[in-house]
N, C-alpha and C positions, 0 to 999 in steps of 0.2 A: 749377142742378144737373141732372144727367142722371138717367135712370131707375135706373141702377146704384147711385148714391149713395142714392137713396130705398130701394131694396131692401136695401142693407146696413144702413141705419138702422133699418128695420122689423125685419129679422132680429135685430139686436142688441137692439132694444127687446123683442121677444118672448122671446128667450133670457134676457135679464136678468130679465124679469118671471117667467118660469117658474122660474129658479134661486132668486130671492129668495122666491118663493111657496113653494117646497119647503123652504127654510130656515125660514121662518116657520111653515109647517105642522108641521115636525118639532118646533119649540119648543112649539107649541100642543098637539101630541099628547102631549108629556111631561107637561104639566099636566092635560090632560083625556084620559086613555087610552081612554075610551069613544067618542070621536068618530072619524069616518072620516078617514084621512090624505088620501085622494083628494079628498073634498069640501073639506077644509081647504085643500088645495093649489090647487084650482080657485078657491076664494073669495079666497085671498090673492094668487094670480097675477092675477086680475081686478082686485082692489083696487090692487095695485101698478101694473099696466098702465094703469089709468084715471088714477091719480094722476100718473104720469109723463107721460101724454099731456096732461093739464091743464097741468102745469108747462112742457112743451115748447111747447104752443100759446100759453100766456101769454107765454113768452119770445120766441117767434117774431114775435108781432105787438105 
C-alpha cells in the first residue's frame, strides 16, 4: 500500500472516532447533565479510537 492509502485510512479512523465519540458524549450528557460535553467527547473519542486500533491491529496480523 502506498502512503495515500494510509493517510486516507487514518483520516477515516480519526473522523469516525470523533463522530462516534460525539454521539456517545451526547447520550451520556443526557443522563448526566452536570458533566462536561467536551470532556466526555474527548474520553469517548479516545476510547473508540483505541478500541478500533486494537481491532485493526489484531486483524492485520
